[in-house]
Structures are given as C-alpha cells and as structure tokens.
N, C-alpha and C positions, 0 to 999 in steps of 0.2 A: 508570609512567604519567607523572607530572609531571617526572621526571628527563630526559625526552626533549624538553622545551621549551627551545630555545636561549637566549633572553634572558628569564629568569624575572623577572616582576614580580608583586607581589601577596602574598597570604598563604595559608597552608594551616592550616585549623582542624581539629584532631584531637579526636574525642570517642569514648570507650569507651561503647558502648551496653550492653554486658554483657561478661563474661569471654570470650565467643566472637564478638563483633561489634564492629568498629571502623568509625567513620564519618569520612571525610575530605572536606573541602569546600575547593575552590580558589576564593578570592575575589580579585577585582581591581577597583579603583576602586569599592568598596562594592557590587559586583554579584557574585552567585554564578555562576561560570563552569561549574563541574562539581562534582558530589557523587558519591562512590562508597563503597559498603559492602564491607568485607572480612571474610570469615569465617575464623576461625583459633582459636588458643588461646595462653594465656600459658605461656611456657617460659623458665626461667632469667631471669625479670625482663623479658623481651621478649615482644612480641606476634608470634607466628609465623604467617605466612599465605602463600598461593600456593605451598604445598608441592606439588611434582610429582615423582613417582617413575616411571621407565620401566625395564623390564627385559625382556630377551628371551634365551632360551637353548634349547639342545638338550643334554640330559643327557650329561655326560662329554665333550662336544665343544666347546661354545661358550656363552659367557655375556656379556651386555652389560648394564650397570647404570648408570643416570643418575639423579641426584637434584638438585633445586634447592629451596633454602629462602630465604625473605625474612623479615627481622626488623625491627621498629621499636620504639624505646623512648625513654626520656628520661634525660638525665644529671642530676646533682644541682642544676644551674642551670636546669633546665626546657628545655634545648635538645634537639632531636630527634636521635636517633642512628638511622641506617638502615644495614642490613647485608644482603648477599646472598651466599650460598654455593652452590657447585656442586661436585658430586662425580661423577667418571666412573671406571668400572672395566670392564675387559674381559679375557676369558680365552679362548684357543684352545688346545685340548689342554693342554699343560703350559706354554705361553708366556702370560704375563700382563702387564698394564700398567694404569696408572691415574693419576689426577691429582686435585688438589683446588685450587680457587681461590676467592677471595672479594674483595669490595670493600665499602666503606662510606663514610658521610659524616656530618658533623656540621652541623646547621642551627641557627643562633642563634635564640633565642627573641625575638620582637618585644616591645618594652617597652610596647605599647598595652594 
C-alpha cells in the first residue's frame, strides 16, 4: 500500500486492535491521509496478513501452486520490519519446477 508512494513524507502509526486485527494510519502534516485495517494472525513474532494461496491442477497431469505472505513486526529498538514472501511451484507429468523469493525493509522509529 504505502510502499508504492515515490517520495514518502509523514508518519505511519501502527496499532494492534487485537491479536487478529492491525490498524495502520498514514499521517502527513498532522492530517490523517488514510487508515486501513488488516486482518491476520501472529506467527513467529510477526503479524501475518494478506495471505493468498492459489492452486490449480488436474490429477496426475498438472499442478500449479502460488502463495504470497506479508509480515510486519518490530525489532528491539521499536523500528518496523516488513517482509513479503512468494512461493511458486508447478508440475507437468514428471517435470517440475519452482521458486521462492522474498524482500523486506527496516523503517526507523520516529523519536516523537
């Protein structure tokens, strides 16, 4: 969502409303620009959300599997850690192939 804004200015306020609900607010010049709720769950110390799994197959002939996971958490200094992982797998008869990729970022905590 906010990682697509080219020249980011402002602040992001993150609040856990519960173990399954995260509220993110984008603030710029003391004005709320956007607020978004994410449903997910806590997994390995991170909040996992926007999980998408797609698969298609014909028994013994073809299988296609795709999965995307997004994680957000905090380091020991209170900085935000963001991670996104993608898994792809396919199989036709006995030929198979697959891949896995991921990226992440560290966002420093504002001292305000």
